[in-house]
Jmol script that loads the backbone (N, CA, C; Angstrom):
load data "model"
ATOM      1  N   UNK A   1       0.836  -1.204  -0.213  1.00  0.00           N
ATOM      2  CA  UNK A   1      -0.224   0.024  -0.255  1.00  0.00           C
ATOM      3  C   UNK A   1       0.836   1.189  -0.419  1.00  0.00           C
ATOM      4  N   UNK A   2       0.975   1.825  -1.414  1.00  0.00           N
ATOM      5  CA  UNK A   2       1.747   2.965  -1.043  1.00  0.00           C
ATOM      6  C   UNK A   2       1.216   4.079  -0.272  1.00  0.00           C
ATOM      7  N   UNK A   3       1.993   5.448  -0.201  1.00  0.00           N
ATOM      8  CA  UNK A   3       1.700   6.795   0.965  1.00  0.00           C
ATOM      9  C   UNK A   3       0.007   6.880   0.469  1.00  0.00           C
ATOM     10  N   UNK A   4      -0.204   7.547  -0.464  1.00  0.00           N
ATOM     11  CA  UNK A   4      -1.413   7.904  -1.303  1.00  0.00           C
ATOM     12  C   UNK A   4      -2.403   7.314  -0.367  1.00  0.00           C
ATOM     13  N   UNK A   5      -2.196   5.804  -0.722  1.00  0.00           N
ATOM     14  CA  UNK A   5      -3.525   5.004  -0.437  1.00  0.00           C
ATOM     15  C   UNK A   5      -3.625   4.981   1.179  1.00  0.00           C
ATOM     16  N   UNK A   6      -2.211   5.217   1.615  1.00  0.00           N
ATOM     17  CA  UNK A   6      -2.478   4.706   3.539  1.00  0.00           C
ATOM     18  C   UNK A   6      -3.721   5.667   4.293  1.00  0.00           C
ATOM     19  N   UNK A   7      -2.888   7.158   3.542  1.00  0.00           N
ATOM     20  CA  UNK A   7      -3.284   9.214   3.472  1.00  0.00           C
ATOM     21  C   UNK A   7      -4.787   8.531   3.152  1.00  0.00           C
ATOM     22  N   UNK A   8      -5.573   7.938   2.467  1.00  0.00           N
ATOM     23  CA  UNK A   8      -6.605   8.111   1.798  1.00  0.00           C
ATOM     24  C   UNK A   8      -7.404   7.229   2.594  1.00  0.00           C
ATOM     25  N   UNK A   9      -7.128   6.221   3.399  1.00  0.00           N
ATOM     26  CA  UNK A   9      -7.882   5.486   4.382  1.00  0.00           C
ATOM     27  C   UNK A   9      -7.610   5.817   5.810  1.00  0.00           C
ATOM     28  N   UNK A  10      -5.416   6.478   5.856  1.00  0.00           N
ATOM     29  CA  UNK A  10      -6.685   7.333   7.549  1.00  0.00           C
ATOM     30  C   UNK A  10      -7.824   8.396   7.216  1.00  0.00           C
ATOM     31  N   UNK A  11      -7.667   9.554   6.404  1.00  0.00           N
ATOM     32  CA  UNK A  11      -8.672  10.000   6.103  1.00  0.00           C
ATOM     33  C   UNK A  11     -10.219   9.210   5.843  1.00  0.00           C
ATOM     34  N   UNK A  12     -10.182   8.388   5.245  1.00  0.00           N
ATOM     35  CA  UNK A  12     -11.514   8.060   5.060  1.00  0.00           C
ATOM     36  C   UNK A  12     -12.401   7.298   7.069  1.00  0.00           C
ATOM     37  N   UNK A  13     -11.306   6.890   7.223  1.00  0.00           N
ATOM     38  CA  UNK A  13     -11.895   6.556   8.878  1.00  0.00           C
ATOM     39  C   UNK A  13     -12.098   7.406   9.665  1.00  0.00           C
ATOM     40  N   UNK A  14     -11.345   8.798   9.547  1.00  0.00           N
ATOM     41  CA  UNK A  14     -11.807  10.113  10.606  1.00  0.00           C
ATOM     42  C   UNK A  14     -12.797  10.610   9.646  1.00  0.00           C
ATOM     43  N   UNK A  15     -13.081  11.022   8.478  1.00  0.00           N
ATOM     44  CA  UNK A  15     -13.995  10.925   8.110  1.00  0.00           C
ATOM     45  C   UNK A  15     -15.686  10.255   9.015  1.00  0.00           C
ATOM     46  N   UNK A  16     -14.969   8.934   8.935  1.00  0.00           N
ATOM     47  CA  UNK A  16     -15.936   7.718   9.496  1.00  0.00           C
ATOM     48  C   UNK A  16     -16.575   8.176  10.787  1.00  0.00           C
ATOM     49  N   UNK A  17     -16.114   8.862  11.303  1.00  0.00           N
ATOM     50  CA  UNK A  17     -16.119   9.129  13.356  1.00  0.00           C
ATOM     51  C   UNK A  17     -16.534  10.492  13.415  1.00  0.00           C
ATOM     52  N   UNK A  18     -16.248  11.124  12.508  1.00  0.00           N
ATOM     53  CA  UNK A  18     -16.227  12.240  12.166  1.00  0.00           C
ATOM     54  C   UNK A  18     -18.419  12.376  12.185  1.00  0.00           C
ATOM     55  N   UNK A  19     -18.343  11.669  11.228  1.00  0.00           N
ATOM     56  CA  UNK A  19     -20.028  11.747  10.678  1.00  0.00           C
ATOM     57  C   UNK A  19     -20.330  11.107  11.912  1.00  0.00           C
ATOM     58  N   UNK A  20     -20.180   9.984  12.389  1.00  0.00           N
ATOM     59  CA  UNK A  20     -20.614   9.050  13.785  1.00  0.00           C
ATOM     60  C   UNK A  20     -20.817   9.885  14.569  1.00  0.00           C
ATOM     61  N   UNK A  21     -20.250  10.836  15.073  1.00  0.00           N
ATOM     62  CA  UNK A  21     -19.980  12.142  16.086  1.00  0.00           C
ATOM     63  C   UNK A  21     -21.388  12.821  15.858  1.00  0.00           C
ATOM     64  N   UNK A  22     -21.308  13.596  14.516  1.00  0.00           N
ATOM     65  CA  UNK A  22     -22.537  14.510  14.226  1.00  0.00           C
ATOM     66  C   UNK A  22     -23.671  13.081  14.730  1.00  0.00           C
ATOM     67  N   UNK A  23     -23.776  12.256  13.526  1.00  0.00           N
ATOM     68  CA  UNK A  23     -25.177  10.978  13.988  1.00  0.00           C
ATOM     69  C   UNK A  23     -25.369  11.717  15.490  1.00  0.00           C
ATOM     70  N   UNK A  24     -24.754  10.782  16.400  1.00  0.00           N
ATOM     71  CA  UNK A  24     -25.053  10.807  17.476  1.00  0.00           C
ATOM     72  C   UNK A  24     -25.202  11.943  18.255  1.00  0.00           C
ATOM     73  N   UNK A  25     -24.550  13.461  18.101  1.00  0.00           N
ATOM     74  CA  UNK A  25     -24.830  14.468  18.543  1.00  0.00           C
ATOM     75  C   UNK A  25     -26.816  15.116  17.816  1.00  0.00           C
ATOM     76  N   UNK A  26     -26.797  14.820  16.601  1.00  0.00           N
ATOM     77  CA  UNK A  26     -28.569  14.830  16.460  1.00  0.00           C
ATOM     78  C   UNK A  26     -29.505  13.885  16.412  1.00  0.00           C
ATOM     79  N   UNK A  27     -28.944  12.484  16.625  1.00  0.00           N
ATOM     80  CA  UNK A  27     -29.766  12.186  17.776  1.00  0.00           C
ATOM     81  C   UNK A  27     -30.063  11.893  19.319  1.00  0.00           C
ATOM     82  N   UNK A  28     -28.898  12.508  19.705  1.00  0.00           N
ATOM     83  CA  UNK A  28     -29.016  12.664  20.783  1.00  0.00           C
ATOM     84  C   UNK A  28     -29.160  14.145  21.689  1.00  0.00           C
ATOM     85  N   UNK A  29     -29.276  14.693  20.417  1.00  0.00           N
ATOM     86  CA  UNK A  29     -30.387  15.814  21.123  1.00  0.00           C
ATOM     87  C   UNK A  29     -32.028  16.232  21.060  1.00  0.00           C
ATOM     88  N   UNK A  30     -32.271  15.076  20.362  1.00  0.00           N
ATOM     89  CA  UNK A  30     -33.834  15.284  20.561  1.00  0.00           C
ATOM     90  C   UNK A  30     -34.016  14.540  22.279  1.00  0.00           C
ATOM     91  N   UNK A  31     -33.167  14.418  23.093  1.00  0.00           N
ATOM     92  CA  UNK A  31     -33.529  14.491  24.786  1.00  0.00           C
ATOM     93  C   UNK A  31     -34.176  15.718  25.179  1.00  0.00           C
ATOM     94  N   UNK A  32     -32.911  16.584  24.309  1.00  0.00           N
ATOM     95  CA  UNK A  32     -33.638  18.185  25.497  1.00  0.00           C
ATOM     96  C   UNK A  32     -35.307  18.976  24.862  1.00  0.00           C
ATOM     97  N   UNK A  33     -35.358  18.076  23.780  1.00  0.00           N
ATOM     98  CA  UNK A  33     -37.425  18.206  22.805  1.00  0.00           C
ATOM     99  C   UNK A  33     -36.621  18.654  21.548  1.00  0.00           C
ATOM    100  N   UNK A  34     -38.343  19.362  20.715  1.00  0.00           N
ATOM    101  CA  UNK A  34     -37.911  19.552  19.540  1.00  0.00           C
ATOM    102  C   UNK A  34     -37.114  20.175  18.931  1.00  0.00           C
ATOM    103  N   UNK A  35     -36.718  21.619  19.950  1.00  0.00           N
ATOM    104  CA  UNK A  35     -35.511  22.197  19.053  1.00  0.00           C
ATOM    105  C   UNK A  35     -34.792  21.785  19.341  1.00  0.00           C
ATOM    106  N   UNK A  36     -33.995  21.096  20.203  1.00  0.00           N
ATOM    107  CA  UNK A  36     -32.340  20.529  20.049  1.00  0.00           C
ATOM    108  C   UNK A  36     -33.060  19.391  18.988  1.00  0.00           C
ATOM    109  N   UNK A  37     -33.892  18.643  18.152  1.00  0.00           N
ATOM    110  CA  UNK A  37     -33.752  18.196  17.938  1.00  0.00           C
ATOM    111  C   UNK A  37     -33.788  18.498  16.339  1.00  0.00           C
ATOM    112  N   UNK A  38     -34.472  19.958  16.079  1.00  0.00           N
ATOM    113  CA  UNK A  38     -34.377  20.490  15.366  1.00  0.00           C
ATOM    114  C   UNK A  38     -32.668  20.544  14.971  1.00  0.00           C
ATOM    115  N   UNK A  39     -32.862  21.649  15.687  1.00  0.00           N
ATOM    116  CA  UNK A  39     -31.317  21.988  16.282  1.00  0.00           C
ATOM    117  C   UNK A  39     -29.969  21.184  15.160  1.00  0.00           C
ATOM    118  N   UNK A  40     -29.598  20.053  15.972  1.00  0.00           N
ATOM    119  CA  UNK A  40     -29.037  18.480  16.041  1.00  0.00           C
ATOM    120  C   UNK A  40     -29.451  18.370  14.158  1.00  0.00           C
ATOM    121  N   UNK A  41     -30.615  18.157  13.570  1.00  0.00           N
ATOM    122  CA  UNK A  41     -30.636  18.225  12.327  1.00  0.00           C
ATOM    123  C   UNK A  41     -30.629  19.043  11.554  1.00  0.00           C
ATOM    124  N   UNK A  42     -30.358  20.642  11.656  1.00  0.00           N
ATOM    125  CA  UNK A  42     -29.670  21.691  10.874  1.00  0.00           C
ATOM    126  C   UNK A  42     -28.481  21.416  11.016  1.00  0.00           C
ATOM    127  N   UNK A  43     -28.185  20.964  11.978  1.00  0.00           N
ATOM    128  CA  UNK A  43     -26.496  21.208  12.257  1.00  0.00           C
ATOM    129  C   UNK A  43     -26.139  19.974  11.581  1.00  0.00           C
ATOM    130  N   UNK A  44     -26.455  18.862  11.238  1.00  0.00           N
ATOM    131  CA  UNK A  44     -26.135  18.448  10.055  1.00  0.00           C
ATOM    132  C   UNK A  44     -25.854  18.330   8.879  1.00  0.00           C
ATOM    133  N   UNK A  45     -27.654  18.861   8.834  1.00  0.00           N
ATOM    134  CA  UNK A  45     -27.567  19.246   6.925  1.00  0.00           C
ATOM    135  C   UNK A  45     -26.624  20.310   6.644  1.00  0.00           C
ATOM    136  N   UNK A  46     -25.530  21.509   7.623  1.00  0.00           N
ATOM    137  CA  UNK A  46     -25.102  22.910   8.098  1.00  0.00           C
ATOM    138  C   UNK A  46     -23.635  21.505   7.425  1.00  0.00           C
ATOM    139  N   UNK A  47     -23.428  20.422   8.348  1.00  0.00           N
ATOM    140  CA  UNK A  47     -21.566  19.877   7.936  1.00  0.00           C
ATOM    141  C   UNK A  47     -21.921  19.739   6.051  1.00  0.00           C
ATOM    142  N   UNK A  48     -23.012  18.605   6.188  1.00  0.00           N
ATOM    143  CA  UNK A  48     -23.304  18.001   4.683  1.00  0.00           C
ATOM    144  C   UNK A  48     -23.251  19.509   3.450  1.00  0.00           C
ATOM    145  N   UNK A  49     -23.402  20.651   4.176  1.00  0.00           N
ATOM    146  CA  UNK A  49     -23.292  21.145   2.766  1.00  0.00           C
ATOM    147  C   UNK A  49     -21.255  21.082   2.970  1.00  0.00           C
ATOM    148  N   UNK A  50     -21.147  21.899   3.856  1.00  0.00           N
ATOM    149  CA  UNK A  50     -19.439  21.733   4.008  1.00  0.00           C
ATOM    150  C   UNK A  50     -18.799  20.425   3.392  1.00  0.00           C
ATOM    151  N   UNK A  51     -19.598  19.673   3.903  1.00  0.00           N
ATOM    152  CA  UNK A  51     -18.835  18.499   2.847  1.00  0.00           C
ATOM    153  C   UNK A  51     -18.891  18.523   1.634  1.00  0.00           C
ATOM    154  N   UNK A  52     -20.112  18.660   0.858  1.00  0.00           N
ATOM    155  CA  UNK A  52     -19.908  19.059  -0.157  1.00  0.00           C
ATOM    156  C   UNK A  52     -19.280  20.523  -1.065  1.00  0.00           C
ATOM    157  N   UNK A  53     -18.944  20.929  -0.461  1.00  0.00           N
ATOM    158  CA  UNK A  53     -18.271  21.717  -1.063  1.00  0.00           C
ATOM    159  C   UNK A  53     -17.008  20.864  -0.523  1.00  0.00           C
ATOM    160  N   UNK A  54     -16.211  20.514  -0.034  1.00  0.00           N
ATOM    161  CA  UNK A  54     -15.427  19.819   0.615  1.00  0.00           C
ATOM    162  C   UNK A  54     -15.027  18.842  -0.914  1.00  0.00           C
ATOM    163  N   UNK A  55     -15.642  18.342  -1.513  1.00  0.00           N
ATOM    164  CA  UNK A  55     -15.808  17.557  -2.814  1.00  0.00           C
ATOM    165  C   UNK A  55     -15.454  17.474  -3.427  1.00  0.00           C
ATOM    166  N   UNK A  56     -15.613  19.014  -3.585  1.00  0.00           N
ATOM    167  CA  UNK A  56     -16.560  19.414  -5.034  1.00  0.00           C
ATOM    168  C   UNK A  56     -17.179  20.095  -6.062  1.00  0.00           C
ATOM    169  N   UNK A  57     -18.207  20.208  -5.179  1.00  0.00           N
ATOM    170  CA  UNK A  57     -19.759  20.124  -5.628  1.00  0.00           C
ATOM    171  C   UNK A  57     -19.830  21.458  -4.942  1.00  0.00           C
ATOM    172  N   UNK A  58     -20.243  22.100  -5.948  1.00  0.00           N
ATOM    173  CA  UNK A  58     -20.284  23.913  -5.680  1.00  0.00           C
ATOM    174  C   UNK A  58     -21.678  23.943  -6.739  1.00  0.00           C
ATOM    175  N   UNK A  59     -22.459  25.479  -6.159  1.00  0.00           N
ATOM    176  CA  UNK A  59     -23.567  25.941  -6.388  1.00  0.00           C
ATOM    177  C   UNK A  59     -23.458  27.295  -5.609  1.00  0.00           C
ATOM    178  N   UNK A  60     -24.965  28.057  -5.992  1.00  0.00           N
ATOM    179  CA  UNK A  60     -24.589  29.428  -5.511  1.00  0.00           C
ATOM    180  C   UNK A  60     -25.127  29.551  -4.281  1.00  0.00           C
ATOM    181  N   UNK A  61     -24.397  29.929  -3.993  1.00  0.00           N
ATOM    182  CA  UNK A  61     -25.609  30.273  -1.832  1.00  0.00           C
ATOM    183  C   UNK A  61     -24.531  29.390  -1.602  1.00  0.00           C
ATOM    184  N   UNK A  62     -23.818  28.214  -1.773  1.00  0.00           N
ATOM    185  CA  UNK A  62     -23.339  27.281  -0.687  1.00  0.00           C
ATOM    186  C   UNK A  62     -22.993  27.573   0.425  1.00  0.00           C
ATOM    187  N   UNK A  63     -21.889  29.032   0.508  1.00  0.00           N
ATOM    188  CA  UNK A  63     -20.617  29.592   1.193  1.00  0.00           C
ATOM    189  C   UNK A  63     -22.190  30.131   2.397  1.00  0.00           C
ATOM    190  N   UNK A  64     -23.508  31.051   1.725  1.00  0.00           N
ATOM    191  CA  UNK A  64     -24.432  31.315   2.705  1.00  0.00           C
ATOM    192  C   UNK A  64     -25.615  30.799   3.647  1.00  0.00           C
ATOM    193  N   UNK A  65     -25.443  29.514   2.508  1.00  0.00           N
ATOM    194  CA  UNK A  65     -26.574  28.467   2.910  1.00  0.00           C
ATOM    195  C   UNK A  65     -26.012  27.357   4.238  1.00  0.00           C
ATOM    196  N   UNK A  66     -24.743  27.749   4.133  1.00  0.00           N
ATOM    197  CA  UNK A  66     -23.909  26.512   5.026  1.00  0.00           C
ATOM    198  C   UNK A  66     -23.851  27.646   6.221  1.00  0.00           C
ATOM    199  N   UNK A  67     -23.197  28.616   6.323  1.00  0.00           N
ATOM    200  CA  UNK A  67     -23.666  29.637   7.460  1.00  0.00           C
ATOM    201  C   UNK A  67     -25.076  30.058   7.664  1.00  0.00           C
ATOM    202  N   UNK A  68     -26.116  30.469   7.738  1.00  0.00           N
ATOM    203  CA  UNK A  68     -27.150  30.746   7.678  1.00  0.00           C
ATOM    204  C   UNK A  68     -27.016  29.129   8.779  1.00  0.00           C
ATOM    205  N   UNK A  69     -27.917  27.688   7.817  1.00  0.00           N
ATOM    206  CA  UNK A  69     -27.660  27.388   9.008  1.00  0.00           C
ATOM    207  C   UNK A  69     -26.969  26.416  10.187  1.00  0.00           C
ATOM    208  N   UNK A  70     -25.824  26.927   9.655  1.00  0.00           N
ATOM    209  CA  UNK A  70     -24.817  26.463  11.101  1.00  0.00           C
ATOM    210  C   UNK A  70     -25.056  27.847  12.224  1.00  0.00           C
ATOM    211  N   UNK A  71     -25.512  29.187  11.878  1.00  0.00           N
ATOM    212  CA  UNK A  71     -26.336  30.077  12.659  1.00  0.00           C
ATOM    213  C   UNK A  71     -28.012  29.741  13.966  1.00  0.00           C
ATOM    214  N   UNK A  72     -28.356  29.203  12.404  1.00  0.00           N
ATOM    215  CA  UNK A  72     -29.697  28.268  12.666  1.00  0.00           C
ATOM    216  C   UNK A  72     -29.669  27.363  13.841  1.00  0.00           C
ATOM    217  N   UNK A  73     -28.803  26.832  13.712  1.00  0.00           N
ATOM    218  CA  UNK A  73     -28.548  25.286  14.612  1.00  0.00           C
ATOM    219  C   UNK A  73     -28.051  25.859  15.535  1.00  0.00           C
ATOM    220  N   UNK A  74     -26.977  25.910  15.815  1.00  0.00           N
ATOM    221  CA  UNK A  74     -26.803  26.942  17.198  1.00  0.00           C
ATOM    222  C   UNK A  74     -27.976  27.514  18.088  1.00  0.00           C
ATOM    223  N   UNK A  75     -28.325  28.409  17.056  1.00  0.00           N
ATOM    224  CA  UNK A  75     -29.139  29.105  17.781  1.00  0.00           C
ATOM    225  C   UNK A  75     -30.327  28.329  18.974  1.00  0.00           C
ATOM    226  N   UNK A  76     -30.851  27.332  17.587  1.00  0.00           N
ATOM    227  CA  UNK A  76     -31.715  26.286  17.899  1.00  0.00           C
ATOM    228  C   UNK A  76     -31.182  25.056  19.565  1.00  0.00           C
ATOM    229  N   UNK A  77     -29.888  25.072  19.490  1.00  0.00           N
ATOM    230  CA  UNK A  77     -28.904  24.216  20.370  1.00  0.00           C
ATOM    231  C   UNK A  77     -29.280  25.627  21.488  1.00  0.00           C
ATOM    232  N   UNK A  78     -29.172  25.961  21.399  1.00  0.00           N
ATOM    233  CA  UNK A  78     -28.215  27.303  23.000  1.00  0.00           C
ATOM    234  C   UNK A  78     -29.664  26.771  23.396  1.00  0.00           C
ATOM    235  N   UNK A  79     -30.997  27.712  22.989  1.00  0.00           N
ATOM    236  CA  UNK A  79     -32.340  27.547  23.648  1.00  0.00           C
ATOM    237  C   UNK A  79     -32.684  26.171  23.257  1.00  0.00           C
ATOM    238  N   UNK A  80     -32.156  25.148  22.734  1.00  0.00           N
ATOM    239  CA  UNK A  80     -33.145  24.046  23.734  1.00  0.00           C
ATOM    240  C   UNK A  80     -32.336  23.607  24.811  1.00  0.00           C
ATOM    241  N   UNK A  81     -30.951  23.955  25.457  1.00  0.00           N
ATOM    242  CA  UNK A  81     -30.372  23.773  26.074  1.00  0.00           C
ATOM    243  C   UNK A  81     -30.425  24.392  27.511  1.00  0.00           C
ATOM    244  N   UNK A  82     -30.442  26.471  27.375  1.00  0.00           N
ATOM    245  CA  UNK A  82     -31.416  26.735  28.267  1.00  0.00           C
ATOM    246  C   UNK A  82     -32.094  26.595  29.394  1.00  0.00           C
ATOM    247  N   UNK A  83     -33.060  25.999  28.264  1.00  0.00           N
ATOM    248  CA  UNK A  83     -34.738  26.313  28.987  1.00  0.00           C
ATOM    249  C   UNK A  83     -35.258  24.450  28.326  1.00  0.00           C
ATOM    250  N   UNK A  84     -33.510  23.971  29.424  1.00  0.00           N
ATOM    251  CA  UNK A  84     -34.294  22.461  29.270  1.00  0.00           C
ATOM    252  C   UNK A  84     -35.607  22.155  29.809  1.00  0.00           C
ATOM    253  N   UNK A  85     -35.902  20.697  30.168  1.00  0.00           N
ATOM    254  CA  UNK A  85     -37.271  20.741  31.333  1.00  0.00           C
ATOM    255  C   UNK A  85     -36.647  19.721  32.198  1.00  0.00           C
ATOM    256  N   UNK A  86     -37.673  19.687  33.049  1.00  0.00           N
ATOM    257  CA  UNK A  86     -36.800  19.881  34.939  1.00  0.00           C
ATOM    258  C   UNK A  86     -37.729  17.710  34.470  1.00  0.00           C
ATOM    259  N   UNK A  87     -36.990  16.913  35.872  1.00  0.00           N
ATOM    260  CA  UNK A  87     -37.236  15.443  35.554  1.00  0.00           C
ATOM    261  C   UNK A  87     -38.667  15.214  35.542  1.00  0.00           C
ATOM    262  N   UNK A  88     -40.010  16.459  35.994  1.00  0.00           N
ATOM    263  CA  UNK A  88     -40.763  15.733  35.667  1.00  0.00           C
ATOM    264  C   UNK A  88     -41.609  16.255  34.498  1.00  0.00           C
ATOM    265  N   UNK A  89     -40.520  16.987  34.136  1.00  0.00           N
ATOM    266  CA  UNK A  89     -41.324  16.864  32.164  1.00  0.00           C
ATOM    267  C   UNK A  89     -41.712  19.180  31.443  1.00  0.00           C
ATOM    268  N   UNK A  90     -41.729  19.617  33.058  1.00  0.00           N
ATOM    269  CA  UNK A  90     -42.151  20.946  32.681  1.00  0.00           C
ATOM    270  C   UNK A  90     -40.587  21.739  32.237  1.00  0.00           C
ATOM    271  N   UNK A  91     -40.666  22.914  31.856  1.00  0.00           N
ATOM    272  CA  UNK A  91     -39.770  24.007  31.789  1.00  0.00           C
ATOM    273  C   UNK A  91     -39.353  24.405  32.723  1.00  0.00           C
ATOM    274  N   UNK A  92     -37.908  25.169  33.050  1.00  0.00           N
ATOM    275  CA  UNK A  92     -37.668  25.806  33.833  1.00  0.00           C
ATOM    276  C   UNK A  92     -38.095  26.755  33.896  1.00  0.00           C
ATOM    277  N   UNK A  93     -38.368  27.695  35.539  1.00  0.00           N
ATOM    278  CA  UNK A  93     -38.676  28.719  35.087  1.00  0.00           C
ATOM    279  C   UNK A  93     -37.492  29.778  34.989  1.00  0.00           C
ATOM    280  N   UNK A  94     -37.320  30.983  34.783  1.00  0.00           N
ATOM    281  CA  UNK A  94     -36.811  31.887  34.788  1.00  0.00           C
ATOM    282  C   UNK A  94     -35.742  32.554  35.309  1.00  0.00           C
ATOM    283  N   UNK A  95     -35.288  32.489  36.424  1.00  0.00           N
ATOM    284  CA  UNK A  95     -34.635  33.071  37.567  1.00  0.00           C
ATOM    285  C   UNK A  95     -34.705  34.593  37.605  1.00  0.00           C
ATOM    286  N   UNK A  96     -35.117  34.479  38.872  1.00  0.00           N
ATOM    287  CA  UNK A  96     -35.265  36.087  39.117  1.00  0.00           C
ATOM    288  C   UNK A  96     -34.392  36.931  39.370  1.00  0.00           C
ATOM    289  N   UNK A  97     -33.767  38.230  39.060  1.00  0.00           N
ATOM    290  CA  UNK A  97     -32.796  38.152  40.272  1.00  0.00           C
ATOM    291  C   UNK A  97     -32.368  38.423  41.714  1.00  0.00           C
ATOM    292  N   UNK A  98     -31.755  38.033  41.517  1.00  0.00           N
ATOM    293  CA  UNK A  98     -31.416  38.267  43.723  1.00  0.00           C
ATOM    294  C   UNK A  98     -31.149  39.726  44.943  1.00  0.00           C
ATOM    295  N   UNK A  99     -31.875  39.386  45.562  1.00  0.00           N
ATOM    296  CA  UNK A  99     -31.699  41.032  46.161  1.00  0.00           C
ATOM    297  C   UNK A  99     -30.028  40.650  46.759  1.00  0.00           C
ATOM    298  N   UNK A 100     -29.914  42.320  45.668  1.00  0.00           N
ATOM    299  CA  UNK A 100     -28.560  42.281  46.292  1.00  0.00           C
ATOM    300  C   UNK A 100     -27.987  43.019  47.759  1.00  0.00           C
ATOM    301  N   UNK A 101     -26.845  43.140  47.947  1.00  0.00           N
ATOM    302  CA  UNK A 101     -26.546  43.368  49.595  1.00  0.00           C
ATOM    303  C   UNK A 101     -26.103  45.009  49.369  1.00  0.00           C
ATOM    304  N   UNK A 102     -26.150  45.265  50.460  1.00  0.00           N
ATOM    305  CA  UNK A 102     -26.278  46.938  50.379  1.00  0.00           C
ATOM    306  C   UNK A 102     -24.608  47.803  49.791  1.00  0.00           C
ATOM    307  N   UNK A 103     -24.897  48.623  49.485  1.00  0.00           N
ATOM    308  CA  UNK A 103     -23.221  48.797  48.421  1.00  0.00           C
ATOM    309  C   UNK A 103     -22.613  49.543  49.141  1.00  0.00           C
ATOM    310  N   UNK A 104     -23.209  50.478  50.195  1.00  0.00           N
ATOM    311  CA  UNK A 104     -22.346  51.227  51.187  1.00  0.00           C
ATOM    312  C   UNK A 104     -22.729  50.878  53.303  1.00  0.00           C
ATOM    313  N   UNK A 105     -20.972  51.334  53.634  1.00  0.00           N
ATOM    314  CA  UNK A 105     -21.414  51.155  54.730  1.00  0.00           C
ATOM    315  C   UNK A 105     -22.245  52.250  55.689  1.00  0.00           C
ATOM    316  N   UNK A 106     -23.131  52.808  55.089  1.00  0.00           N
ATOM    317  CA  UNK A 106     -24.205  53.095  56.128  1.00  0.00           C
ATOM    318  C   UNK A 106     -25.473  52.907  55.327  1.00  0.00           C
ATOM    319  N   UNK A 107     -26.045  51.709  55.078  1.00  0.00           N
ATOM    320  CA  UNK A 107     -26.848  51.212  54.702  1.00  0.00           C
ATOM    321  C   UNK A 107     -26.920  49.575  55.290  1.00  0.00           C
ATOM    322  N   UNK A 108     -24.941  49.447  55.037  1.00  0.00           N
ATOM    323  CA  UNK A 108     -24.663  48.398  56.464  1.00  0.00           C
ATOM    324  C   UNK A 108     -25.059  47.925  57.548  1.00  0.00           C
ATOM    325  N   UNK A 109     -25.074  50.059  58.153  1.00  0.00           N
ATOM    326  CA  UNK A 109     -25.313  49.686  59.968  1.00  0.00           C
ATOM    327  C   UNK A 109     -26.560  49.945  60.289  1.00  0.00           C
ATOM    328  N   UNK A 110     -27.168  50.183  58.436  1.00  0.00           N
ATOM    329  CA  UNK A 110     -28.992  50.468  59.181  1.00  0.00           C
ATOM    330  C   UNK A 110     -29.921  49.819  59.279  1.00  0.00           C
ATOM    331  N   UNK A 111     -28.702  48.278  58.823  1.00  0.00           N
ATOM    332  CA  UNK A 111     -30.292  46.760  58.839  1.00  0.00           C
ATOM    333  C   UNK A 111     -30.368  46.795  59.960  1.00  0.00           C
TER     334      UNK A 111
END
end "model"
wireframe off; spacefill off
backbone 0.3
color backbone group
């Protein structure tokens, strides 16, 4: 086996591992709800567009489409993570700001 064939084999293995990791991420994102499932799917699609470019498949607007889908996927995933459900399935309430401690010595002495 020549050096080019070995490099091609290693690249193929690396691409396979990366694709498996992406697919696993997309499937496990469902745990966080519908928004995360969509985010994982859109992220998978965005990387598919990147892969098409790497394979030499070009079309007008591919680069813009990659960035739009990537941004949308991240927004969906972050939103789903920050609003993840509790154990019983309800959504966590937004945290109320904590009461602030007195900022001056006079206020601290009066309490």
